KOLRO-521075 format. One line per 8 residues: number of its first residue (from 1); for each residue x, y, z of C-alpha. Coordinates in pm, 1 decimal. Layout:
BEGIN
NUM	X/Y/Z ~ ...
END
This chain:
BEGIN
1	7055.1/10426.8/8039.0 ~ 7075.0/10079.4/8063.6 ~ 7358.9/9929.8/7871.9 ~ 7330.4/9604.2/7676.6 ~ 7475.3/9325.4/7886.6 ~ 7718.7/9143.6/7629.6 ~ 7936.6/8849.3/7732.9 ~ 8300.3/8979.6/7806.2
9	8475.1/8673.5/7940.1 ~ 8850.2/8763.5/7887.5 ~ 8790.8/8993.9/7588.8 ~ 9133.9/9099.5/7581.6 ~ 9237.0/8767.2/7433.5 ~ 9080.2/8872.6/7093.8 ~ 9357.2/9137.3/7040.2 ~ 9644.6/8927.7/7110.2
17	9875.2/8888.0/6779.7 ~ 10082.6/8591.7/6919.5 ~ 10015.2/8212.1/6851.8 ~ 9728.7/8134.1/7091.1 ~ 9894.4/7796.7/7160.2 ~ 10234.7/7933.8/7257.4 ~ 10372.6/7853.0/7598.5 ~ 10645.0/8044.0/7734.7
25	10921.7/7878.9/7912.3 ~ 10872.8/7903.9/8300.2 ~ 11170.7/8009.5/8520.3 ~ 11282.8/7760.4/8770.1 ~ 11142.2/7765.0/9108.4 ~ 11363.1/7666.0/9417.8 ~ 11228.1/7532.2/9739.0 ~ 11251.0/7815.5/10000.8
33	11399.1/7605.2/10262.6 ~ 11706.2/7523.0/10027.8 ~ 11772.2/7892.6/9997.4 ~ 11895.1/8190.0/10207.9 ~ 11530.2/8257.0/10278.4 ~ 11487.1/7972.1/10493.9 ~ 11520.8/8194.8/10812.5 ~ 11246.9/8416.4/10668.2
41	11027.7/8134.4/10609.7 ~ 11093.7/7980.3/10967.5 ~ 10998.1/8324.4/11113.1 ~ 10666.6/8337.9/10930.8 ~ 10543.6/7967.1/10994.1 ~ 10594.7/8028.1/11372.5 ~ 10288.9/8252.8/11377.9 ~ 10096.0/8207.7/11044.1
49	10035.4/7922.2/10780.8 ~ 10205.5/7926.1/10455.5 ~ 10018.8/7772.4/10176.2 ~ 10304.6/7765.7/9930.3 ~ 10649.0/7916.6/9893.5 ~ 10931.1/7920.6/9647.2 ~ 11224.0/8139.2/9527.2 ~ 11216.8/8273.2/9159.9
57	11484.6/8469.2/8982.3 ~ 11638.5/8533.3/9335.9 ~ 11318.1/8648.8/9502.7 ~ 11106.0/8464.1/9749.2 ~ 10732.2/8427.4/9707.5 ~ 10499.4/8321.2/10010.3 ~ 10123.2/8250.9/9951.4 ~ 9900.7/8298.4/10252.6
65	9540.3/8326.6/10324.9 ~ 9391.2/8678.2/10280.7 ~ 9336.2/8726.7/10666.0 ~ 9706.9/8646.9/10731.0 ~ 9828.1/8907.0/10485.5 ~ 9847.3/9188.9/10744.7 ~ 10016.2/8959.0/11015.8 ~ 10275.0/8831.3/10738.8
73	10352.9/9208.6/10645.1 ~ 10412.5/9303.2/11024.4 ~ 10645.2/9012.7/11068.2 ~ 10832.7/9091.5/10756.3 ~ 10851.0/9445.3/10849.3 ~ 10999.8/9350.2/11187.6 ~ 11258.2/9153.9/11007.6 ~ 11359.2/9485.8/10821.1
81	11172.8/9432.1/10494.7 ~ 11036.6/9790.1/10568.1 ~ 10979.5/9911.8/10216.3 ~ 10655.0/9823.3/10004.0 ~ 10772.5/9885.0/9647.8 ~ 10463.9/9758.8/9480.3 ~ 10127.9/9617.4/9549.8 ~ 9848.0/9527.1/9283.1
89	9634.5/9248.6/9166.7 ~ 9605.0/8983.6/8873.7 ~ 9269.1/8916.4/8701.7 ~ 9230.9/8536.0/8710.2 ~ 8847.8/8558.6/8690.7 ~ 8837.7/8373.5/8354.5 ~ 9063.8/8088.0/8478.4 ~ 8928.8/8003.3/8848.8
97	8702.9/8312.8/8950.6 ~ 8975.6/8468.2/9152.1 ~ 9218.9/8771.8/9189.0 ~ 9571.6/8716.4/9298.9 ~ 9693.2/9001.9/9508.5 ~ 10070.1/9057.2/9559.0 ~ 10286.6/9278.9/9807.3 ~ 10629.9/9336.4/9685.5
105	10882.6/9412.4/9977.1 ~ 11226.5/9528.2/9962.0 ~ 11497.9/9553.2/10234.7 ~ 11810.3/9770.4/10234.4 ~ 11974.7/9590.5/10527.8 ~ 12330.0/9501.0/10433.7 ~ 12286.3/9171.3/10643.9 ~ 12041.0/9054.7/10388.2
113	12289.8/9067.8/10096.7 ~ 12120.9/8851.7/9817.6 ~ 11774.3/8812.7/9976.3 ~ 11664.3/9177.5/9958.5 ~ 11329.8/9117.3/9776.6 ~ 11031.6/8901.9/9860.6 ~ 10665.6/8891.1/9760.0 ~ 10362.9/8798.6/9970.3
121	10067.7/8669.1/9759.9 ~ 9701.3/8565.7/9843.4 ~ 9395.2/8479.7/9645.8 ~ 9031.2/8632.1/9676.0 ~ 8709.1/8544.2/9472.8 ~ 8513.0/8793.9/9289.5 ~ 8337.4/9046.8/9507.3 ~ 8532.3/8959.7/9809.0
129	8723.2/9238.0/10008.0 ~ 9055.0/9258.0/10142.4 ~ 9193.4/9385.3/10485.0 ~ 9374.2/9718.9/10427.3 ~ 9740.7/9727.7/10514.3 ~ 9805.1/10099.4/10491.3 ~ 9832.9/10133.7/10862.4 ~ 10134.8/9888.6/10811.2
137	10285.3/10034.5/10513.1 ~ 10174.4/10382.3/10435.7 ~ 10265.5/10339.9/10059.7 ~ 9978.4/10083.5/10062.5 ~ 9725.7/10363.5/10076.3 ~ 9755.9/10477.8/9703.7 ~ 9833.8/10134.8/9575.0 ~ 9513.2/10002.9/9743.6
145	9317.6/10287.8/9592.7 ~ 9441.6/10210.1/9261.1 ~ 9359.5/9861.1/9300.5 ~ 9019.3/9949.2/9373.9 ~ 8985.8/10173.8/9089.8 ~ 9140.9/9940.9/8829.1 ~ 8998.8/9608.7/8948.9 ~ 8716.6/9692.5/9187.4
153	8850.6/9523.6/9489.5 ~ 8756.5/9668.5/9809.2 ~ 8972.0/9716.4/10108.8 ~ 8824.6/9704.6/10444.3 ~ 8930.1/9989.2/10688.7 ~ 9096.0/10199.9/10420.2 ~ 9097.7/10569.3/10519.7 ~ 8989.9/10696.3/10187.1
161	8883.6/10441.6/9950.6 ~ 8816.3/10640.1/9632.2 ~ 8918.8/10631.8/9255.6 ~ 9247.6/10752.1/9224.1 ~ 9305.0/10755.8/8829.5 ~ 8962.6/10743.1/8665.9 ~ 8687.6/11010.3/8712.3 ~ 8467.4/10937.4/9022.7
169	8160.0/10865.1/8800.6 ~ 8349.5/10619.2/8576.1 ~ 8164.6/10296.5/8505.9 ~ 8370.8/9992.0/8497.2 ~ 8726.5/9873.6/8588.1 ~ 8995.4/9924.6/8318.0 ~ 9236.0/9660.7/8418.7 ~ 9004.8/9371.3/8427.2
177	9052.3/9128.4/8123.7 ~ 8681.0/9156.9/8060.8 ~ 8721.0/9538.8/7984.2 ~ 8784.1/9602.1/7627.0 ~ 9130.7/9765.1/7560.4 ~ 8992.8/10071.4/7370.8 ~ 8713.8/10102.6/7624.1 ~ 8338.3/10018.0/7600.6
185	8025.6/10213.7/7497.6 ~ 8040.2/10422.8/7803.4 ~ 8406.0/10510.8/7757.8 ~ 8348.3/10621.1/7407.6 ~ 8083.6/10878.7/7496.5 ~ 8218.8/10991.5/7840.1 ~ 8392.9/11322.3/7747.6 ~ 8161.9/11402.1/7467.7
193	7865.0/11384.7/7737.2 ~ 8051.6/11574.5/8000.1 ~ 8185.0/11867.7/7769.1 ~ 7896.4/11891.4/7507.9 ~ 7596.4/11711.0/7637.7 ~ 7438.1/11391.0/7513.3 ~ 7242.6/11587.9/7243.2 ~ 7571.5/11636.4/7072.9
201	7665.4/11300.3/7021.5 ~ 7533.9/11286.9/6667.8 ~ 7747.1/11605.4/6578.5 ~ 8074.0/11532.2/6756.7 ~ 8073.5/11130.0/6736.7 ~ 8232.5/10891.6/6952.4 ~ 8583.2/10913.1/7103.0 ~ 8859.7/10710.8/6926.8
209	9040.6/10544.2/7247.3 ~ 9225.7/10275.1/7048.7 ~ 9594.4/10388.0/7083.6 ~ 9693.6/10136.3/6821.3 ~ 9445.6/10236.9/6576.6 ~ 9593.7/10351.1/6217.7 ~ 9364.8/10483.4/5939.5 ~ 9507.0/10366.6/5610.4
217	9338.4/10678.6/5413.7 ~ 9497.1/10937.3/5688.7 ~ 9804.7/11103.9/5515.3 ~ 9812.5/11381.1/5768.1 ~ 9893.6/11177.3/6090.0 ~ 10033.0/10862.1/5924.3 ~ 10293.6/10796.4/5640.1 ~ 10358.9/10468.9/5496.0
225	10741.1/10396.4/5471.9 ~ 10841.7/10384.0/5101.3 ~ 10486.7/10499.5/5012.8 ~ 10488.1/10875.2/5142.4 ~ 10281.9/11112.6/4981.0 ~ 10234.7/11495.9/5034.6 ~ 10035.3/11598.0/5336.1 ~ 9676.6/11547.7/5302.3
233	9713.0/11373.6/4959.2 ~ 9554.9/11056.3/4867.1 ~ 9732.9/10731.2/4972.4 ~ 9943.2/10573.1/4719.9 ~ 10048.3/10213.4/4688.9 ~ 10340.9/10276.4/4458.8 ~ 10670.0/10227.7/4607.5 ~ 10926.2/10495.4/4559.7
241	11268.3/10578.9/4679.2 ~ 11277.6/10808.5/4987.5 ~ 11512.9/11116.7/4952.9 ~ 11529.4/11405.4/5161.1 ~ 11743.2/11633.5/4917.5 ~ 11565.8/11977.0/4922.4 ~ 11517.6/12148.2/4571.2 ~ 11754.0/12412.8/4483.3
249	11976.8/12347.9/4793.2 ~ 12339.1/12234.4/4826.3 ~ 12366.2/11855.9/4817.0 ~ 12355.7/11658.5/5127.5 ~ 12715.4/11573.2/5252.2 ~ 12736.0/11205.6/5272.3 ~ 13124.2/11186.4/5351.6 ~ 13332.1/11481.1/5475.8
257	13623.9/11539.6/5257.2 ~ 13980.8/11499.8/5414.3 ~ 14188.2/11636.4/5141.3 ~ 14286.3/11992.9/5143.9 ~ 14119.2/12096.1/5467.2 ~ 14059.8/12456.9/5511.1 ~ 14119.1/12602.7/5860.1 ~ 13866.2/12897.5/5960.9
265	14021.3/13196.1/6128.5 ~ 13665.0/13262.7/6278.8 ~ 13326.7/13141.7/6271.8 ~ 13134.8/13191.8/5959.1
END
């Protein structure tokens, strides 16, 4: 089956509920040369070219070309930044037709004190592959597989570049901004086709993958505060006071009486 090709450029913006013109306040960026990361930058520039660098919220950020990423990580590992705590990508395809990949490194060396975290970044264009760094940091093995699974970015010389979260026959990459938050047409029929078969589509119906969806007429799984009705009853728009006192039961104790306390000899 060939799906209809519909424009999906940054489709996730359609579900944002914030002011579309709101601009968050940016955190200040300090030149790396004026910080404790100056020694790290000097060690990197001796062997590779740094396109841009700064310190933000106590962490250094170094931008390099994609081919220099493995060498940069090797140098940083020799400087005792020997833990890769995170690696992923950012979809900027709708902005400048690129992905921004980042590698978050951590050092537990006491000598590093306040410069224990730093980040290496690079940019690649759509359909451009990246060199794998799983031979330098074994933790990158699964991170690169997840990056491939979620963004479709391929990593050269990866030992086992297969999907890690989604089924192997899944179509599309869920973390792309062009991928609808509740899934596309393929996602809505995937499990129905797998479990029952395509011939049962009209009987079972499509999957509901929107986790934020609320059915106003559903009084079984959803109750409006102040407008609750009995389970399965028709929703009501009348506002009523919510009470939790059961019928023919002792009244709810709102305040424990302190006068004339009774001391129990044994548990009742």
